[in-house]
C-alpha positions in Angstrom: 0.0 0.0 0.0 2.9 2.4 0.7 4.1 2.0 -2.9 0.7 2.7 -4.2 0.2 5.8 -2.1 3.6 7.1 -3.3 2.6 6.4 -7.0 -0.8 8.0 -6.6 0.8 11.0 -4.9 3.3 11.4 -7.8 0.5 11.1 -10.3 -1.6 13.7 -8.6 1.4 16.1 -8.3 1.9 15.7 -12.1 -1.8 16.2 -12.9 -3.8 18.0 -10.1 -7.0 17.3 -12.1 -6.5 13.5 -12.0 -9.2 11.4 -10.4 -6.5 9.4 -8.7 -7.2 11.6 -5.7 -10.1 9.3 -5.0 -7.8 6.3 -4.5 -5.1 8.3 -2.7 -7.5 9.9 -0.2 -9.3 6.6 0.4 -6.0 4.8 1.1 -4.9 7.5 3.5 -8.3 7.4 5.2 -7.9 3.6 5.8 -4.5 4.2 7.3 -5.9 6.8 9.7 -4.2 9.8 8.1 -7.5 11.7 8.2 -6.2 15.3 8.0 -4.2 14.6 4.9 -7.0 12.6 3.4 -9.4 15.5 4.0 -7.1 18.0 2.3 -6.8 15.8 -0.8 -10.6 15.2 -0.9 -11.4 18.9 -0.5 -9.1 19.8 -3.4 -10.6 17.0 -5.4 -14.2 18.2 -4.8 -13.2 21.7 -5.8 -11.9 20.5 -9.1 -14.7 17.9 -9.6 -17.8 19.5 -8.1 -20.2 17.2 -10.0 -18.4 14.0 -9.2 -20.6 11.9 -6.9 -17.9 9.7 -5.4 -15.8 12.7 -4.6 -18.5 14.0 -2.3 -19.2 10.6 -0.9 -15.5 10.1 0.0 -15.4 13.5 1.6 -18.4 12.5 3.7 -16.9 9.3 4.9 -13.7 11.1 5.9 -15.7 13.6 7.8 -17.6 10.8 9.7 -14.3 9.3 10.7 -13.3 12.7 12.1 -16.7 12.9 13.8 -17.5 16.1 11.8 -21.1 15.2 11.2 -22.1 18.6 9.9 -19.6 18.3 7.0 -20.6 14.7 6.4 -24.3 15.6 6.1 -23.5 18.5 3.7 -21.4 16.2 1.5 -24.0 13.4 1.4 -26.8 15.8 0.7 -24.7 17.0 -2.3 -24.4 13.4 -3.4 -28.2 12.9 -3.3 -28.7 16.2 -5.2 -26.5 14.7 -7.9 -27.7 11.1 -7.7 -31.0 10.8 -5.8 -30.8 7.0 -5.5 -27.3 6.8 -4.0 -27.8 4.2 -1.3 -24.5 4.9 0.4 -25.5 8.5 1.0 -28.9 7.5 2.3 -27.3 5.1 4.7 -24.7 7.6 5.7 -27.2 10.3 6.5 -29.3 7.8 8.4 -26.2 6.9 10.5 -25.2 10.5 11.1 -28.7 11.6 12.1 -29.0 8.5 14.4 -25.8 9.6 16.1 -27.2 13.1 16.5 -30.4 11.5 18.0 -32.4 13.0 15.1 -34.4 9.8 14.9 -37.1 11.0 12.5 -34.5 12.1 9.9 -32.6 8.9 10.5 -35.6 6.7 9.8 -36.5 8.8 6.7 -33.1 8.2 5.1 -32.8 4.5 6.2 -36.3 3.8 4.9 -35.3 5.2 1.5 -32.1 3.1 1.5 -34.1 0.0 2.4 -36.6 0.7 -0.5 -33.6 1.2 -2.8 -32.3 -2.3 -2.0 -29.9 -1.4 0.9 -29.7 -4.9 2.2 -29.9 -6.6 5.6 -27.5 -4.1 7.3 -29.9 -1.2 6.5 -32.9 -3.2 7.8 -31.0 -3.8 11.0 -30.2 -0.1 11.4 -33.7 0.9 10.6 -35.1 -1.4 13.3 -32.7 0.1 15.8 -33.8 3.6 14.9 -37.5 2.6 15.2 -37.0 0.9 18.5 -35.1 3.9 19.9 -38.0 6.2 18.9 -40.6 3.7 20.2 -42.0 3.3 16.7 -42.4 -0.5 16.4 -42.0 -3.7 18.3 -39.4 -6.0 16.8 -38.7 -9.7 17.4 -35.7 -11.2 19.3 -32.9 -13.5 18.5 -31.7 -15.8 21.3 -33.6 -13.5 23.7 -31.9 -10.3 22.5 -34.2 -7.8 20.9 -33.2 -7.1 17.3 -32.7 -3.4 18.0 -30.8 -3.9 21.3 -27.6 -3.9 19.2 -25.0 -3.3 21.9 -25.9 -6.4 23.8 -26.1 -8.7 20.8 -23.0 -10.8 21.8 -23.0 -10.1 25.5 -23.9 -13.6 26.7 -21.3 -15.2 24.3 -18.4 -13.1 25.7 -17.8 -14.8 29.0 -14.1 -14.1 29.6 -12.5 -10.8 30.5 -11.0 -9.1 27.5 -13.5 -10.6 25.0 -15.3 -8.2 22.7 -17.1 -8.3 19.4 -18.6 -5.9 16.9 -20.5 -6.2 13.6 -19.7 -3.7 10.9 -21.4 -2.9 7.6 -19.5 -2.5 4.4 -18.6 1.1 5.2 -17.3 0.4 8.6 -20.3 1.6 10.5 -21.1 -0.3 13.7 -24.3 -2.3 13.5 -24.1 -4.2 16.7 -21.8 -5.1 19.6 -19.2 -3.2 21.6 -15.4 -2.9 21.4 -14.0 -2.1 24.8 -10.5 -0.8 25.3 -8.4 -1.6 28.4 -10.1 1.2 30.3 -13.6 -0.1 29.5 -14.4 2.6 26.9 -16.4 1.7 23.8 -14.1 2.4 20.8 -16.2 0.5 18.3 -16.7 3.5 16.0 -13.0 4.2 15.8 -12.2 0.5 15.2 -14.9 0.4 12.5 -13.4 3.5 10.7 -10.0 1.8 10.7 -11.4 -1.4 9.3 -13.5 0.2 6.6 -12.8 -1.5 3.3 -10.7 -4.3 4.8 -13.0 -7.0 3.4 -12.4 -5.7 -0.2 -8.6 -5.7 0.5 -8.8 -9.3 1.7 -10.8 -10.4 -1.3 -8.3 -8.8 -3.6 -5.4 -10.5 -1.8 -6.9 -13.9 -1.8 -7.8 -13.7 -5.4 -4.3 -12.6 -6.3 -2.8 -15.5 -4.3 -5.4 -17.9 -5.7 -6.5 -18.9 -2.2 -10.2 -19.1 -3.0 -13.0 -17.4 -1.1 -12.0 -16.1 2.3 -13.8 -17.3 5.4 -11.9 -16.0 8.4 -8.6 -14.4 9.5 -6.9 -14.7 12.9 -4.0 -12.6 13.9 -2.2 -11.4 17.0 -1.5 -7.8 18.0 0.4 -6.3 21.0 -2.8 -6.2 23.1 -5.0 -9.0 21.8 -5.7 -11.8 19.4 -8.3 -10.8 16.8 -10.5 -12.8 14.4 -12.6 -11.6 11.5 -15.1 -13.2 9.2 -17.7 -12.0 6.7 -21.0 -12.5 8.6 -22.8 -11.8 5.3 -21.8 -10.4 2.0 -22.1 -6.8 3.2 -21.0 -7.1 6.8 -17.9 -8.0 8.8 -17.7 -9.5 12.3 -14.6 -8.7 14.4 -13.9 -10.6 17.6 -11.0 -9.9 20.0 -9.8 -11.6 23.2 -6.7 -11.5 25.4 -3.4 -12.8 24.1 -3.7 -15.7 26.5 -6.7 -17.1 24.6 -6.0 -20.3 22.6 -6.6 -19.7 18.9 -8.9 -22.7 18.8 -11.2 -21.1 21.4 -11.1 -17.8 19.6 -12.2 -19.5 16.4 -15.1 -21.2 18.2 -16.1 -17.9 19.7 -16.0 -16.3 16.2 -18.2 -19.0 14.8 -20.8 -18.6 17.6 -20.8 -14.8 17.2 -21.1 -15.2 13.4 -24.2 -17.4 13.8 -25.7 -14.9 16.2 -25.0 -12.0 13.8 -26.5 -13.8 10.8 -29.6 -14.7 12.7 -29.9 -11.1 13.9 -29.5 -9.7 10.4 -31.9 -12.2 9.0 -34.5 -11.3 11.7 -34.0 -7.6 11.1 -34.9 -8.1 7.4 -38.3 -9.7 8.2 
């Protein structure tokens, strides 16, 4: 990725009007270099004011920076250019939900669902409706579909275990990711992992490894496992470094079954 970033930077320096800024800013966003990514995206939007994906990229960077006003403005521009852009509808639904503007959140998520947004949109819509007292929703394994934070709670029995379910854009659909001080950093983790499924698919295809099912790796603080819960969602499970990898894999499988059942129920 470093070589690609260098190549894209050189290309953009040679031709400031090149659309390569989209790839460059997205790569920097995924690496957490949000300030640089924002500057590149803003310059790109200035030169390509009618380019839908430029505004969408700007919005996603703004969300990662928790600048919800800028994100809303960018996604509203996307919809003015392409009224059926599902990603912008989902994004506006997410932002308004974070701002507790539940009526607006339901409006955009309903539009996204009608446009074929998929099971992750249905789950988010149920969560919004439950929060606003709009509807009663069924439960999966005793957990209400919209009680998203507790979805994996009964499966995470050991200290240090945590799990989150992300949609294709890195937005948190369910679960918590607690740091060592007990703070929920799920949104930050989701932003960092945005797009990782696409990277894994490209890598496995390049290496001719077939369809990917799961990845387990160790970090300085934890062991982490990931699996595609559905085509448009990613499950991330973490545990202490002392956890046997076999146990982590079993935990991943149980959480994945729960996530799929939850997403399926949300789509009813």
